[in-house]
N, C-alpha and C positions, 0 to 999 in steps of 0.2 A: 412118881409118886403114887401108890394105885390112886383110885377114883375115893373108894371108903376113907381114905384118910384127909381127902378135900373136904370134905362134909364135915369131918375133925372139928380143922382147923380153921371152920370156915371161911376158905379160900372162894372168890366169885369162880361157880363152876357154869357153862351153859348149857342145859340138858333141852337133847332137839326128841319127839314122838316120831320117827319115822321108816320108811318102810325098807330093809334090805333083804335083798332079789333073793335068792334059788331054785332050784328046779331044775329040767331042762332045757334044755336048747328049744324054742318055741314050747317051750310049756313054761311059762313062769308063775312061781309060788312065790307071793311077798311075806315073811314075818312083821310084825309090827313092834318096834323095838324104840325103847329111849335108850340116848345114852349120850354122852358130850359130845358134842357142836363138831368139834378137831378129830375126835377118834373116825378112825373109818369105821365104817357100816361092817363091815362083812367079819369084821374082830371084837373087842370087846364088847358089851353089853350091858346096864345094869338089871336088866331082865326086860320079856319077849312077854309084853302084853298081848299078844292074839294073832293070827294069820287073815293072810288075802286069800284067794286061792278065786282068780280073771277067767279062769277058762272055764265051759258051763259045763255042768251046772255055779251060777257064781255061789260062791262059800264065802261067808266071812263070821271070823270068832273075835269078838274081845272080851279082854276083860274089864266091863263098864268100874268095876271097883278101884283098881289098881290105874286106869286110866284118868278118873277125874283124884284121886290123891296123889297124882302128879302131874295134873294141873292146878292143884291149889297150892303143889310148893313149888311153885311157876314156870316149869317143864312149857317149850314152847312144841308147838305143832307143823310139822312139815305144810307144804297148802293143800299136797293130794290128803295124807288124813285127818287132816282140820276138817277135807269135806263128806271126810269118810264116815267121821265122828259126825256130822250132821246128817248126813243119811240114816246110819246107826239108831238116832236119836237119842246120845252118847250128851254131846253140846246142843245148848238154843245158841247157836248164832246162823248170820247167813256164809252161804257158801261164796268162800274167794273163787277169783275167776280163773284162770288157765293162766303160768306165766309164762311168754313164748320162749321160747331159747333168741341166742343173738344168730344162728343161721336161717333160720325161721325171715325174719323180719328183715337180714337182709335180703337170703331169695324174693319175698316180697317188694321189697323197694326197687333190685332186677324187673321183674312183670311188670312196676309197674313202666317202669324205666323203658325197657322194651316197647309197650301200650301204647306210649306217647313220643315215641320216636317220631318221626319222619319215615315211612318204606318209597324203598327204589322207587317205586313211581311219582311221589309227593316229589322226590329228588329230580329228577327227572324234567319235569314241568315246571322248577327254578331257573334247571338251566339254560340260556339262551341257544338258539339251532344258529349255528355257522352259517354269518352271511357267500354271498359268492366271489368275492374276492380275499377272504380268511384264505389261509390256511388248513389244513384238519391234522393233527398228530404224524397222520401217517406217510401226507402228504413230505414231509418233512424230510430231509437229505443230512445227511454230514457231510461238512468241506473240508477235505482235506491238503494241507499242504507242503 
């Protein structure tokens, strides 16, 4: 069922204002679009609300009137779009802190574990030196029967 029919039949649809990437490799270009949360970003969207060009000079063009309209209808913003709207003074709210992905959290934990792990010099300091009467691993010979 098309999205506009869902509105006619009062089905609940979660709408999100988010960025859809375009452009070439190493030259990103983002469209600010509103679409259903479960839909693909690069597929069908209800409306294009503006664009963001992050390459210098940074250029942001947004349709503030339409963004306010969709927010009044209950649409939610992604954290990145929310911060852009705060910068452009379209909405009056505090910025949202960046959300780190799981990969970054895991890599940070690994770094902390490596820093807290004892080094080889510390490990050698805890190993007791062999006394004179003891055998070293190199001195042991196999006995064949």
